[in-house]
N, C-alpha and C positions, 0 to 999 in steps of 0.2 A: 431617556427615553422620556422618564419624567418629568421630565423638563421640560420638552418639548409639548406635551400633553395642556401641561400647564401654560402653555405660551397661545397655543392653540384654546383653548377653555378661553382664555382672556382677550386673546381678538377677538372671537364669536361673541362673546357679553360683549363688548365694547361697541359692536357692531348692531349688533341687536336696539342697543339703547341710543344709538345715531340714527338707527331706521325708522325708532319709536318717533325720536324728537324730531326729526321731519317731515314725519307724516303728521304730524298734531298739527307744526306752525304753518306747513304746507296748505294743510286741508281752509283752513278760518281767512277767508278772503272778505270777511263785512268783520267790521267792528262798528255797536252802537253802545250807547249811552241811553238807559232809560231812567225817566224818573214817574215814580206813581206818588199817590195819595188816594189813601185807601179810610175813614172812617176818622179822619184827625191824624191818623199817620201817614210822613214819607219817606222815603227812601229813592235810591239812586242803585241802577248797577250797568255796570259793565261785562258785555256777551260778545264773545267773536265766535262769529259761525261760516255756514259756504255756501247764505244764502241770505236774502236781504229779509225771507219772512219768519224764517227759523233765529235771525239773530235779534228779530224783534219779540217774540214768542217766548225765546227762550229769556232775556231780559228783562220781560212782562214778570214771568211766572216766577224768577229768581225774586224779585223785589217784591211783589207778593209774599211769596213764605215768608219773607224776612214782616211781613207787616200785618199778615191776616192769622188769621190762628182758625185751625180747623179747615174740612176742605169745604164748608157753603164759603165762609167768607173766603179761601181762596179760588173760589169759581167766581164769588161777584167781585174781587181785586182785579179779577182778573179781564173782566168786560168791560170794567172802567179803562177809559180814554186816558192813554199816559199824559202827564202835567207836558213833559219833556221826550223827544227823541231826536238826539247827535249821534249824528253820523263821525267816528273817529277813522274811520278805515272801509271804502265806498270805491273798488276799483271803477275807472272810466268815469266818473262824475268829480 
């Protein structure tokens, strides 16, 4: 009986991990690489998201988090036009 319970628990855990992995990968339809420069510092970040706007915003925020220090600089950086936006995955285009 104890062995059967162990097998059942293992199957449930493996099933949950597979479900989480599938949900995570199936949700992102857009991948974008955004390059930013702010106050002489530059970086690029790649992000996957469910929408074009979400992908660009997330990549910009991640890039600015790397090159700006503090809230004021981060906000200033996020309102700067990206150096480049490269679509790596974009359905229908």
